Steps between C-alpha positions, in 0.01 A plus 500: 500500500877458495620149429838551665511548877662816625882485470684567823866453404628467145854441628395162643554293185627161609327166443299500824376857454399440138323177594303682771402773253390246241287315755332828593435567132354152447271537803375837374417362154401142586339501845419128473865405462605406850738208448855636531662184630847411373375203295227702328550552126378857534758561768769359267401761241506778759844400622623467142405861428645610834828328414515665156424837658772444758757429227393795284509748788843365597622574146341845506662585831837384368462707185408806703792450737759432228389800293627751761864558578443546872323164537656280228689198631616315188834618368396497133207729576711740705754513217229579245338769717838658581588501129195717438668759724829462316653315795701182458565256782869441568648156465763340719847656513817297498751517783864571419815398682866589469703183461865435572634255240842353586742243358660226708843613371641768275458438127760558230227626266187708532189325625157620385183384677233585241184696565203273557695252712275361774592539866271343757451404861590154633146360525452193285124510439416870461817710486485876445663570165675817389664582167801721433402823327848558355821310433729453798862551391788372713829622353797270462767494770300671773619420851143492625310377193150634556235713335181674613189469289128567536253212481123513469227266622366429153516254214541593131276363226467534125196442284466507121193555285430556132323824413359588159427867547157430645326786677495475878733198509523361854744250650421325829817427697535150639678551833381662822523710713602773256734774622372843404714686247718201412371434145735567208351456152690476173400418141688478168400861435634631833442516874172607655453732801253444783236770555208540741247550220480550124334841526818686401628233259518575130453248217878444470587492869640166616313486829353225713319485830480230766185401686523272804198298613390393848730197480808714429510373142597763246389558142692718253279708270593689186336782306241491223691696234335828595623512858818297508670294228396131484803265498599275211722193501629326811425684822749434780392586854752483784356542848548406865293327763541487877503765769325511835605528861635145488809642332599711802737231627736553791872563464711193424217287352585528128790255498435263207605600150373279221727395214864420425735788424828545316740783437530655157757234404262216578656387829244407771480716812326453833253778579321578826241766576322666790292808578665705778182707546133401500310518173249785488235661284276200449129574537186299430246609242265778602206373699133557421458702820789726406361559152157590637671766713753640253305491172259780601796698635658487154228741386538721806852616407557428133792712380595747774539549874284796604280424799646366823354153435658492153848482651400203716336315210790555263754394762310177566509421129860395556502127587754557778278753684241363743356812667539874449383819670523852360477796738500869420467806720123447498538171689824567691588859595869408524515452122598807298252670269498377139680186607411144592652214696443150365548219751563164334488147643665232282359154447562293811524806727814664631653810346552566128847497351641822353457347155131435564444854630664641188281276287187620680607863459546447128163323482304793649696785340601369155304188402183659643620861518383748760497880473845651452492717812385222733782345702473133591709318761493121535569393859521183706178402678463607864423181688323505835610198699221322688611275787237252617482339845213271602403251770320210335328191633530181297246234422553158649736268316673756277873569491615838626769517231250428223260766625779755527601430140138538386453829682823636354401387150156663530648827624752502217215444254306788656794742467636386163529762227334297224287190473644184341328589170680835488208722595541752786415375847209726589526420872802731530571826322671836527354715771364747245287233331323388819206738535193541718138523381550866404809423290755645741833315547499308829790262441497222754559135571193396692562313826181303436625377161818358652290348779287321241803371309642336813165390641397330175823301473443127510592364842441826690217471752496864606707809574528611861245755618735717705577848368857420399440155354527639147717802432620672186827683558449453873147645517155336483392746232504570129828601335464842339678556168619823347386559143828372351545200730443137402462233771749216530492207739766521770566267791230248593501388865251234604439383858329177597196597706496168681867474602601868497814427298584587143308311239 
């Protein structure tokens, strides 16, 4: 006779389920035990074991989830799993801005604004700080005393440590968030060079590597004497912190320069500064969702661009590329044989600059080389404009203007190129990538999807039931996409179903 009753669902492992199973077990072993009231001591023991089981199964489920890249949620676990694939999560990147530094009046001697000078926005509590990357020289006697210089949204730091030639010496840097690639290491015996790993380092190679944890705190590691030379004496590490999208300030906001300045003869001068153009290039650290997507792709196309998908993967490895589509004559008959057309969408949408297209072309033909006879062209994306018109009925007590703003925001979120964490927005794609059950391209923007976006907006009671109460490009039907087309939100026209006027 089996002591345990028949199991029906081993996935039901919470406190209540375990308590019910334990009670069934007790009844099967001790038929005379019938008192399962809350105040019963036996019931206290049962619930104690059920509680312990609940906690243990919770830990087991967490361990199982965090041990797989596709399901892990904690950044430190994703970083460790990605490292097993040779993939390293990217940290934040610092924005840069071109500054115009001017004097109040012409100077009789040269004026040098040294590198590292801080320029910031006007906010008192949390200003955005930039530092000059080079000296700004304003020559003596200039009619318009001014100079242009590049500033970066970062802060410099220096840290010292004593090393005694110990194997595997490691120095944990104090400041965060660390900017990737900014560490410079020097010792009394010479400067050290950063490497990705010590696999190719000899016993006399002055190499170091940097590892960044989930809190963006970096540690500098040195070799063991067999792979990489351990340092001796005082180790000096210069590095930068900062970065992020917060550095992408608008034009004219960097107007405060910190410090007092003099010409080369020691006479004080009055200096002003501004940024004629917006700062750009600042990005946040790579998200967990992005790493889960891109880490496996790093094994798909490791050193070359051969298959059609390889070109897309290698193009998206550039931080400034959001989406990419490669088409050959197999997918688009208009493309020549032994040639391919690579459509590229930059971060934030729009069209890529000529510089970005050249960078992508170099990425897929030189950095990750393709076959010599294969011709690659990098082109602007072909956007398919989608105009939306709808007649909506509002719920009682809501503002028409507020509802209109919500509908517009939801539609923009539906059509955006990437999600806020940097991962591709899977709701929209190139026409070639939208396929039916048999795998054939059927690029489309579904009328029903747009209907749901508007209908589910807070404050909307319903959409009109007449045939033309929701149209996409003037028709109550799906919008068909060619294989190379990517949908983009056009004009949004909303009518108030109750009044008949515009919303």
